[in-house]
N, C-alpha and C positions, 0 to 999 in steps of 0.2 A: 203779316210781320215784316219781313223783309224780301228781297230778291234772292232769288237763287244766286249763289256765290262760293269759291274755291277761297280758302283763307290759311294762307301760310303760318304757322304758328310754333313757339318753342314753349315746352313746359320746363319752369326751372322752381326750384325749390331750395328753400333756405331751412336746414333743419326738420324738414317734412313740412313747412308751412309753404305750399305749393301755390303758384299761378300760371295761367295761360298767357305767354306775351306774343303779342303782334304789332308789325307795324301799321304805322296809320293808313301809308301808303298802299297796303293792301285792302284797305277798307273803299273801293270804287265809289260805292254809291254813297253818297251823301246823307240818304233817307235812312240808312241803317240805324236801328236803337242800341247803342252800347249797353245801355240796363240787361236790355231783353238778352243781346249776345253771352254778356256776362252769367246771365242764369242759364242759358242753353248751356254755355260749355264749363261750366263751374258743374253742372249737374253729376253727379257720379255714379248714376246707372245710364241716363241716356245722354250723356255727354262725354268730355274729355276726362271732367273730375279735375276740381283745384277749389281752392278756396276764394277766387276769383278771378277777374281779367285785370291787365295792365295793357295798355296801349301808350308805343310809343313813337315819338316822332322825332328824326335826325333834326339837328339844328347845324349842328357843323361837326368837323371830324372829332370833337373831345367834347360837347355837349349832346343833350337831346331834353325834350319834355316827356314827361310819363301821368296820362292819366290812371288812376285807381277803381277800378269796382268790384266790390264786394259779392259775394256769390248767389247775396238774395236781389243785387242790379243796384243796390244804392253806391254812391259815390264816396268814396273816403278822401281825406285829406292829405293822407299821408300812409306810407306804409316802410317800415325798415328793412324786412326779408325783401321787400320789392326793388326799394332803393338799391341794395346790393346785386339782385337779381338783374336790375336795368344795368348796373356798371357790366356784368357778365353780357349780357344780352349786346350792349354795343361793341365789345372787342368781339365777339361770334360772329354777328350778325352785320353789324355795321364796318368791320375791321380797323375798329378805331386805334390809332397809334396812340404808344406811351400807355399808361398808365394811373392816371390821373384824368377825373371827367367831372361836368357840372351837369346837372340832372335838375331840373327847373320841374316843379308842379304849379299847378295854380295857387297855391299858398305862397313857395318861395323857393331857392335855390339852394342845391345841396351839393357838398363838396363830397368825392369819394375817390380811395386810391385804392387797386390793387394790388396786396402785397406780392401773392404769388398766383400763379394758374397754369393748369396743365391743357388749356383750351377748353374742357368739359367742365370742372369745377375751379373754382377761386376762391382764395381768402381777401375779403376787402373791408376796407377800412372806411368810416363812413363819419361826416359832422352833422348831427341833427339839429343843429341850431340849439336856440335857448328855449328852457320850458317854459310855460305860461301858468301861473296860478290865479289866474283874474278868471272869476265866475262866468262871465260873458264869452272869454275864451273856452270856457269847457262846457258852456252851456247849460249849466246850473240855474236854478231858478232865485235860489237864495244869494246871500251876499260873502258868503267864506266856505269854500266850498274843500276847506281842508278840516277833515275832521267829522265830516257829516253822518249823524245818526239815522240808520237805517234796520229795518227788519222784514228782509226778503223770507219768505217761507215760518215767520214765525221767529226769526233769529235776531237776534239783535248785532249789528256790525257797526263796525267803525269807519267812513271811507276819507280815501284822502286823494284827492283828484288834482289831476294836471293835463296841461294841454301839451302833446308833442307834435305839431299842433292838432291831429287827431284827438279827441277826449279818453282820457282815462282815469278811473277808479281802483286804486289802490286797497287791497284788504288784508290785512296780515293776519294771518292763520298759526296755531299750535300743530296741527297738522291737517293732511286732505280727507280725514274720515268725514265729509262732511258731503252733501248734496250740491255741491260747486255748481253743477252744471245749472240746476233749477233756478239757484241764488244767482246765478249770472245772467241768466235770461229775463228775469225779473227787474235785476237793479238797470240790464240793459235798457228795459221798454217803461224803467218809471217816467212818471210825468215829472220827476223831479228836473230829470234833462230832456231839456228841449229838443234834442237832436240824436238823442240815444246816446250810450257811451262803453267803450270796451271797457270790460271787467278783469282786473288781474290778482288771482287769491295768492299770496305769497309768505311764503316762510323764510325767517332768516335763521341760516343756517352760522355763521359765523359774520367778522364782519366785511370778510371778502367773498361771502356766498351766500346766495337765494335759490331758494326751489319753488316754482313758479306753474300754477296752471292759467292758463290764458282761455278767457272768452270775448272774442271777438266780435263786436257791433255788425250783423249784417251777415257773420258766416258762422257763427257758435264757435262749441270747442274745437280750437286748432294746435296744432302740434308743436307752436310757438308763434311769440310775435314778437317782433323788433322793436317796436316802438312800445309796445308793453313791458320789456325787459327795461327799456331807458327810463318808462315810468315810474317802476317799482324803485329803480337805481337811484332815481333822483329823489324820492317820497325819502326811500330809507335812508338817504345820505343828509335829507334834511331833519330828520327825525334822530341822527346822531346812530343809526341801528348799524350802520355800514360805512366805511369810508376807505376812499380810493379807489382803485379799479376794482367791480366787481362782477364776478362770473355768477350770469344766472343761468340754471338749471330748469330745463323744459323737457316735456315729455320728447322732443326731436332732437335735442342736444343742448349745449352751452353755449352763451354768448358773452362777450366781455366789453361792458360798459363803464364807462367813466363819466361823471359831470364835475368838468371843470369850475369851480364855483367862482374862481375869480376872473374867469373868461365870461362866466352863463354860457358856457357852451356843454353839447353831451356829444361823447363820441362812443362807437361802437363798433366792434371788430369779430366777423364770424363769417362760413362758410356760405356758401352757396353753388348750385349744383345743377347744370342743365340734365333732366332727366329722358326726356326725348324732343323729338320733332313731327311734324305731319301735315297734312292738310285739313281742314274742318269744314266740310261742305253744308251750308246753311238750305 
């Protein structure tokens, strides 16, 4: 698998969506398999327990690069809760000065700002960039990814898909008295989507509020999904079901999300917290 090594880590959660954060410099073995490491540390019986692994590389005093791995070892393009967690990680581990940082991924660069922090937790505002409704960006095999008809578990659903840049399918429901986990799993793995897809079951409560159950690609049901909350906000705004800043309620808590249509920019604000730290021995 990989050589015996002790790896310092910090577990950070955003509304219960938890990740193991490690500094890239602690991975002394270049042959270490990060997908295998993510599967190992994420296991809730035999590992530390998390929804995935985030590897952070310090670039300078106010910027870093983050790589995201789901609990099944697959690599993710983006993670909203992970982005806010990386800001707290930079402040805590790298002792980054100021409150505004740039965080790079293999996809793009994102701007984050710590609104307030006590050292162990923080409220963080982040810019997610522009959503994309392009079928290629979503990985959909068809030409129009808005309003896809599908019948997971024999139930007809309408899927509205958007890349944030990770792909999301938003399904609006009247209530959550449905087997959304089975449906989420079936849609995630549907051959309609070349690279799989995150599935968000959303109920619009008002022009300013959405309730949502997240099914994340590569991780399954989670307490919260930042990019999923953004996707639900974008789609509901597009369909004129919501307007302005939207509070998205998930099992783990709420996120405030806004799609600035004029600038075509998505903004999100929410809490992130250090759960604990330790040493993981492979």
